[in-house]
C-alpha positions, 0 to 999 in steps of 0.5 A, spaced: 246 365 667 253 365 672 255 359 675 251 359 682 255 358 689 251 356 694 256 358 701 254 360 709 257 366 711 264 365 713 265 358 712 273 356 711 271 351 705 267 356 702 272 362 702 277 356 699 272 356 693 270 363 692 277 366 692 279 360 687 273 364 682 276 369 683 283 367 681 280 363 675 276 369 672 269 365 673 263 369 674 259 366 679 252 368 682 253 368 690 246 364 694 248 365 701 244 361 706 242 362 713 247 359 719 245 352 721 240 351 715 244 349 710 242 340 712 235 343 710 237 347 703 243 342 701 241 335 701 235 335 696 239 340 692 245 336 692 245 330 697 248 332 702 248 337 708 255 340 707 256 347 703 259 349 700 255 346 692 255 349 686 251 348 680 254 352 673 250 354 667 251 347 664 247 345 670 252 341 673 252 341 680 259 340 684 259 339 692 265 340 697 270 344 697 276 339 694 271 336 688 269 343 686 276 345 686 278 340 681 272 341 676 274 349 677 280 346 675 278 342 669 273 348 666 279 353 667 285 350 667 290 357 668 292 359 673 293 352 675 291 350 682 294 343 681 301 341 679 306 336 683 303 331 688 305 334 693 300 340 692 294 334 692 297 330 699 297 337 702 290 340 699 287 333 702 290 334 709 287 340 709 281 338 708 280 331 711 284 333 717 285 340 719 279 343 716 274 340 722 278 344 727 277 350 727 270 348 726 270 345 733 274 350 736 270 356 734 263 353 737 267 352 743 269 359 744 261 361 741 258 357 748 263 360 753 261 368 748 256 368 744 256 375 744 262 374 739 258 371 734 255 377 733 261 380 729 261 374 724 255 377 721 260 384 718 260 382 710 254 378 710 248 379 704 243 379 709 242 384 714 246 384 721 241 381 727 241 385 733 246 383 738 240 381 742 237 377 737 244 373 736 244 372 744 236 369 742 238 364 736 245 362 739 241 358 743 238 355 738 244 355 733 249 352 738 247 345 740 245 344 732 252 346 731 256 343 736 252 336 734 252 336 727 260 339 728 262 334 732 265 338 738 265 334 744 270 336 750 274 330 748 275 332 740 276 340 742 282 337 748 284 333 743 284 338 737 288 344 741 293 338 743 294 337 736 295 343 733 302 345 734 304 338 730 299 341 725 302 348 724 309 344 724 307 340 719 304 346 714 311 350 716 314 344 713 310 344 707 313 352 706 319 350 707 318 346 702 316 350 696 309 346 696 304 352 699 306 359 701 309 360 693 308 366 688 301 364 686 297 360 690 295 353 689 289 348 691 293 346 699 294 354 699 287 355 699 285 350 702 289 351 708 290 359 708 282 358 709 282 354 715 288 359 718 285 364 717 279 362 721 283 360 727 286 367 727 279 369 729 281 366 736 285 370 741 287 364 744 290 362 739 294 368 736 300 366 740 300 360 737 300 362 730 304 368 730 310 363 733 309 359 726 311 361 719 303 357 717 300 363 721 302 369 716 300 363 709 293 365 710 294 373 710 297 372 703 291 370 700 285 372 704 282 378 708 281 377 715 275 375 718 272 381 721 270 376 727 274 376 733 273 371 739 276 375 746 281 371 749 279 366 754 274 363 751 277 356 750 279 353 757 286 356 758 288 349 761 286 345 754 291 351 750 298 349 748 303 352 751 306 359 750 310 359 745 317 361 748 318 367 742 311 371 745 312 368 752 
């Protein structure tokens, strides 16, 4: 029996692991959980509430994108995802610093534009819900997700203020060759998946387009079908419009 990967559709750390499994050529079966159900499913199965989690054919269970990538590297060393220490440091930063940002921003944007959630169902294995059902479900899902992910006005303002500097950090790693090489490494996958999710928000696309970081996700990931229209994030909180695209 192939490994079983537990995911929530659209999750960026789940996308990181799926891409790594494909690169390593490791067969797996996807177990797709409904949004917001992961605490109920993952806690008894893996010990913590978050996705992704994987159960290998030998019974070994691993939870979290960084831990899973290291286990994949142990089981299938080629193609290598790790190497220079800088890759591990960039991957850690992508997980601990960058990864929560698109999650908080997206749930903030969904609160302003719940109908946008409908488009993010594209590509999921379970049947798509009609728009009316999505809007009704949003009234239950949004408070749960905002609470689980620490979405507050203060946190989102801080995320948006810090985002240009985060993109500068990614740009510097690209310039140094840590990211954006001929083949993806663990840091490319960890950071690229987060950038792909940020790009679903039209309010952020001008900022992303002004940075080399903005093109990194497209090298290793197909675009997500969902889009949140401009105006979903408070205009007063957005970073200044980049001069190059103003």
